[in-house]
C-alpha positions in Angstrom: 0.0 0.0 0.2 1.6 3.3 -1.2 2.2 5.7 2.0 0.3 9.0 2.2 1.6 12.1 1.3 2.1 14.8 3.8 1.4 17.9 2.7 2.6 21.0 4.1 -0.5 22.9 6.4 -0.3 26.6 5.8 -0.4 28.7 9.0 -0.6 32.5 9.5 3.0 32.2 11.6 5.7 33.4 9.3 8.6 30.8 9.2 12.1 32.1 9.6 14.2 30.8 6.3 17.9 31.1 6.4 19.6 33.7 3.8 21.0 31.6 0.9 24.7 31.5 0.2 26.8 29.7 -2.1 28.5 26.6 -0.9 32.2 26.9 -0.2 34.4 24.7 -2.0 37.7 24.2 -0.2 40.3 22.7 -2.6 42.7 19.9 -1.3 45.7 21.7 -0.5 49.3 20.4 -1.8 51.7 19.6 1.1 53.8 23.1 1.7 51.3 25.1 -0.2 49.0 27.3 1.9 46.2 28.8 -0.1 44.4 31.7 1.0 40.9 30.9 2.8 38.1 32.6 1.0 35.3 34.0 2.9 31.9 33.0 1.7 30.4 35.5 -0.1 26.9 37.4 1.1 24.3 38.7 -1.3 23.9 42.2 -0.2 20.4 42.8 1.2 18.1 45.6 1.3 18.7 47.8 3.9 16.3 47.7 6.8 13.9 50.6 7.5 13.3 51.9 11.1 11.0 50.0 12.9 8.7 52.8 13.7 6.9 50.6 16.4 9.5 51.0 18.2 9.8 54.7 17.8 6.2 55.4 19.0 7.0 53.0 22.1 9.8 55.2 22.8 8.2 58.4 22.5 5.3 56.9 24.5 7.8 55.8 27.4 9.5 59.6 27.2 6.2 61.0 27.6 5.3 58.9 30.6 8.7 59.6 32.0 8.0 63.2 32.1 4.6 62.9 33.3 5.8 61.0 36.0 8.5 63.6 37.0 5.7 66.3 36.9 3.8 64.2 39.4 6.9 63.8 41.2 7.5 67.6 41.5 3.7 67.9 42.7 4.2 65.4 45.1 7.0 67.2 46.4 5.1 70.4 46.6 2.3 69.3 48.1 4.1 67.3 50.9 6.1 70.7 51.7 2.7 72.7 51.5 1.2 70.1 54.2 4.2 70.4 56.4 3.9 74.1 56.3 0.1 74.1 57.1 1.1 71.4 59.9 3.4 73.7 61.6 0.2 76.7 61.3 -2.1 74.3 62.8 0.2 73.6 65.7 0.9 77.1 66.3 -2.8 78.0 66.2 -3.7 75.0 68.6 -1.1 76.6 71.0 -2.6 80.2 70.5 -6.1 78.9 70.8 -5.0 76.9 74.2 -3.6 80.0 75.7 -6.6 82.1 75.0 -8.9 79.5 76.2 -6.8 79.1 79.5 -7.0 83.2 79.8 -11.0 83.1 79.2 -11.5 80.5 81.9 -9.4 82.3 84.3 -11.4 85.6 83.6 -14.7 83.7 83.9 -13.7 82.1 87.1 -12.9 85.4 88.6 -16.3 86.7 87.3 -17.8 83.8 89.1 -16.0 84.3 92.2 -17.4 88.0 92.3 -21.3 87.0 91.8 -20.9 84.2 94.4 -19.4 86.6 97.1 -22.4 88.8 96.3 -24.8 86.1 97.4 -25.7 85.4 100.9 -24.0 83.0 102.8 -27.1 80.8 103.4 -28.2 81.2 99.6 -24.8 79.5 98.1 -25.8 76.2 98.6 -28.6 76.7 96.1 -26.0 77.2 93.1 -25.6 73.8 91.3 -22.2 72.5 91.2 -22.4 70.0 88.0 -22.3 73.0 85.6 -19.4 75.0 83.8 -18.5 78.6 85.1 -20.3 79.9 82.3 -23.3 77.8 82.9 -23.2 78.7 86.6 -22.8 82.8 85.8 -25.7 82.4 83.7 -27.8 80.8 86.3 -27.0 83.2 88.7 -28.1 86.1 86.4 -31.2 84.5 85.7 -31.8 83.8 89.5 -31.0 87.5 90.2 -33.8 88.5 87.4 -36.1 86.0 89.4 -35.4 87.6 92.4 -34.4 84.6 94.4 -31.8 86.8 96.0 -33.4 90.1 96.8 -35.2 89.3 100.3 -31.9 87.6 101.8 -29.5 90.5 102.2 -27.3 89.7 105.1 -26.7 93.6 106.2 -29.0 94.7 109.3 -31.9 96.6 108.4 -31.5 100.7 109.5 -34.8 100.4 110.8 -34.2 97.6 113.6 -33.0 98.6 116.9 -31.8 96.2 119.7 -33.8 96.2 122.5 -37.0 97.7 120.8 -40.1 96.4 119.7 -40.0 95.0 116.1 -43.6 96.2 115.3 -44.4 98.9 117.6 -48.1 99.8 117.7 -49.1 102.9 115.8 -51.0 104.5 118.7 -50.5 104.6 122.2 -51.7 101.7 124.7 -54.1 104.0 126.6 -53.8 102.7 130.1 -50.9 101.3 132.3 -51.3 98.4 133.5 -48.7 98.3 136.7 -51.1 98.8 139.5 -54.3 96.7 138.0 -55.1 93.3 139.2 -54.8 90.4 137.1 -58.7 90.2 136.4 -58.8 93.7 135.6 -55.8 93.2 132.5 -57.6 89.9 131.5 -60.8 91.8 130.9 -59.0 94.6 129.1 -57.4 92.1 126.8 -60.7 90.7 126.0 -62.2 94.2 125.6 -59.3 94.8 122.7 -60.5 91.8 121.0 -64.1 92.8 120.4 -63.2 95.9 118.6 
């Protein structure tokens, strides 16, 4: 049976074919004579055109390098700006903390002055679980409502020690020093009937 013939199958892949050169024939050398060796001759080929895809890739890579350099420069500028802003922020924090402490000291002095004006027996009414500003507001509202008006600790100038607090507007009329007990009682009942 005859053998099947294998035909080459066509593919889309290019095949590499080596350049064709003429075979080199070397003559037999006679003893004592040395002949120069001929180098194989190569047929001249067409000059190769520069590969434009490689040039395009090179240009793209150069553009990418430039873009990355710009990004790096922007990054360093931003890092420097962030560092400056952080320094400014720390300075502002320090200044604000100092200002807050000063304002707290002023408010505490104001609170102490207002508490001194409140009578000693009424100071227990001030809530303890408030901040100084809340206490000042509470005391101001209490003053507006009259909570501390009638509780002055200063003596009343109309009160004199040893004298009656509510003296009668008129005279008693009769003296009771020489009267008997029954007469005095009778006088007391007569005053209530009026």
